[in-house]
C-alpha positions, 0 to 999 in steps of 0.5 A: 500500500502506498500513500497519496503521494506515491511514496512508501511512507505507509509501508512498514518496510522500506524498499531495499536499497532506498534511503532511510526514512525519518518522520518528524513531529512538529514543523517548528524551528527544531523540526524543520532544522532536523528535516533540513539536516537529515535531507542534506545527509541523504535521508528521506524525511517527512514533517507532520504539523498540526497547524497550518503554518510552520514555526510553532511559537516563531509565528505571526498573524495578520489583521486588517493589513497589520502584521503582528510578529509574536516571537523574536525580540532578538536573534543570536547569530545575525552577524557573520563569522560565528557558528550560530550564524553558520547554522542559520545560513545552512538552514536558509533562515537569513537568505536575502534578508537585511538585519536591524540592529539597535544601539540599546537593549532596553529602556526602563522607566519608573512610575515617576518618569526616571529612566535608564537606557541599557546601551549595548556599548560598554563605554556609552552604558557606563557614561549614562549610568554614572549620570543616573547614579554617581553614587553607584560608580563602583558597581556600575564600573564593575558591570561595564567592565564585565560587559567589555570582557564579554565583547571580547569573547566569541562562544557559540557552540552550536555546530557539534553535538556534545557527545560527538565533539572531536578532541580538536573541537574540545580543545578549541572550546577549552581555549575559548573558555579557560582564559575567561573561566573565572569571568564565566564562573563568577557571573554565572554564580551571581544572581542578578537580584543579588547584584542589583540589590547592591545599588544605592539608587532604587531605580537601578535596583529595579531596572537591572532586573528588567534588561530582558524586558521583564524580570526573568527571576533567578537569572544570574548576570551571565546571560544579560552580559552575553546577550548585550555583548552579542548585540554590541557586535550586531549578532543579536539583531532582528531579521527582515520578515520577523518570526514567521519570515524566519520559519518560512525561510527554513521551510523553503530551504527544507522543501528545496532539499526535497523534504515534505511538510504535511499540515493539519496533521496532528500526531496521536501516537508514536508506533512502537514495535519490540522497543523500537519506534517504527512510525506515527499514527495521525488523528483519524487513524492513518499510519506512516512508517519510518526507520526513525521518529523525531518528536520536535513538539511539546515535551510533556505531550511527547513523553506522556501523550504520544508515548503514553509515559512508557519510556521514562527514567530518572531524568525524564521523571524528574523533569515531567513528574517533579519539576514541570509544575514546580513554580519557577521552573518554566519560563513564564507565559505572556499576554500580548496586546498588538495595537494598530495605529494610524500615523507615526509614533514619536521618533525619539522613543526607544524601540523597547521600553519597560514601564514600571507600574504603580500598584494600582495600574498593575492590579488592572492587568488581568493575571499579571505576575509583575508590576510592569508593562513592556512597550515595543514599537514593532514598526521599527523592527522591520518594514511590512509590519504595518500598512503605509503611514501606520504603526504597530505597538506590541505590549506584553507582560508576564501572566499566569497561565492557570488564570487564563486557562481556567477562564477560557474553560469555565466561563468564555464570556468572562475570558473575553471580558478580561481580554477586553480589559487588557485592550482598554488598559493598553489604550489608556496607558498609551494615551498617557504616554502619547497624548492624542494617540487613543483617537488614532488606534484602529484595533487592539489584538490580545493573545493570552497564555491560553491562546499560546497553549491552543496554538502551539501545544506548549505546556502552560503556554510557556514560549521558552519551556524550561527556564535557563539556570534552573534545576531543569537546565542541568537535566536538559543538558544531560538529555543532550550530552549523555542520553543523546536526546533519546528516551530510556528503553526506546530505540529509533526515537529522538526528541528535539527542540527547546524541551531538551535543548532549552529555550531560544531559537538558535538552541532549537535550531541546533538541536535539529543539527545535533539530533541528525548527527546522532542519527547519522552515527546510529545509521552509519551515514555521513553527516553533511551540511552546507550553507544555502546559496539563495540570494533572492531579496526577501519580501513579505509576499513570502509569508503566504496566507496568514491566520487569525488566532482569536477572531475578536479584535477590539476596535476603536470606535471612530464612527467609521 
């Protein structure tokens, strides 16, 4: 029996002499990356995706000519000459695209209007911070000195799976790490909260926590310094086309390599025979077979849904039976409010600003976890996000998934009322920032954590899965380096994506590379990869037809 495309995917055994078959569940960045590298290595692949678009969380949607870009705030690997950039070039992710770089990472404004701007240039940042708080000179110089040292280090170990690194590769990594070992150790061991609490100025104590827009809590200094240093070198920019543009480019690369993506194809179970994964059954009962199955979707769905919880061990049990529901283990979910505005926005405002809210304002944000609101002028990130003469603003805040999930499940009317409250608050807040703008707001589109869960399947609506520098981080590292991204007692199966490689798009993409390297070793096939040579300029037409997530945008009553 052969399927509708004339291939042998519905046949249990592949034809003699044909290339090994690999089925991939999930067309997010990790799944498409796996498909690309497997195709380059001479394997035959097919990707199943439950939704109608690639990308998973790396997505966007449209409304009345506006493009609401959901995921990327900065992308590691946008500058040439490093391993992260090589991964994106191999995947075709940046083909024909321009990159937007900003001089600052974020700006923080308190309730009284005092502000701190986190410039990426260490010298400029130091000068600015000393003007804000001369009394904190010693601590300011210490932070900027560390940032300056990070700008001198290039460490992007994304090309070879940890267990497969050669002696030469390990030696090269040591040559990079050892001279800066004390810097890495000290900044990784110093929590940002503890560091920030040493400032005399109350604004600096709060602002430093929000360099990453909102306070991730429990993060040490290291990731802040690393990412600001990357941005200083133009290696944490924003790619033309944004989130969905990145996913579409990788999808195009994958298809160009001969791969197949099937959309509206929800996997129901991984088929197992004799302790080996042999295929996938989709909703509706249709079965497809392969020599290897890669799950690049939600981790809990994979372990306890597709595989019924039958293949676990101490590490998997620790993650999914203990840590998964423990507070602070997952990166928080967010509420997003996209605002379409007629006309331009103030030219002197930062592209991204965190506003620290008075308690009374914070109470008006449904399900808010912190007293802050992030306002990003997304029209400045790339062309095409708003119709000519119009602008897009993206307002976000960390929010409690259970709050929104319970509302949506038990009281849909109340759920929509809370979303309207978000829209109304954003209108009022933006009017206070830019008097007169409320009359120019055409629509506000609100996505809740429940939206994220429904759209992507990510547990508790978490965009970045396990929180870095948590207990889960060490366990996930062992899943990649020691367990080779496999599950105990199950052959022919691999997990890829942020639930094993941690959050961040470059990490997701690298897990696809690692998964293929492990697979090639298992099959005795040479791993191969090369950069895409496509040069056609990117344009928004390549995004294709875009979805609408919740079909109730909250419009401004203009009488039109």
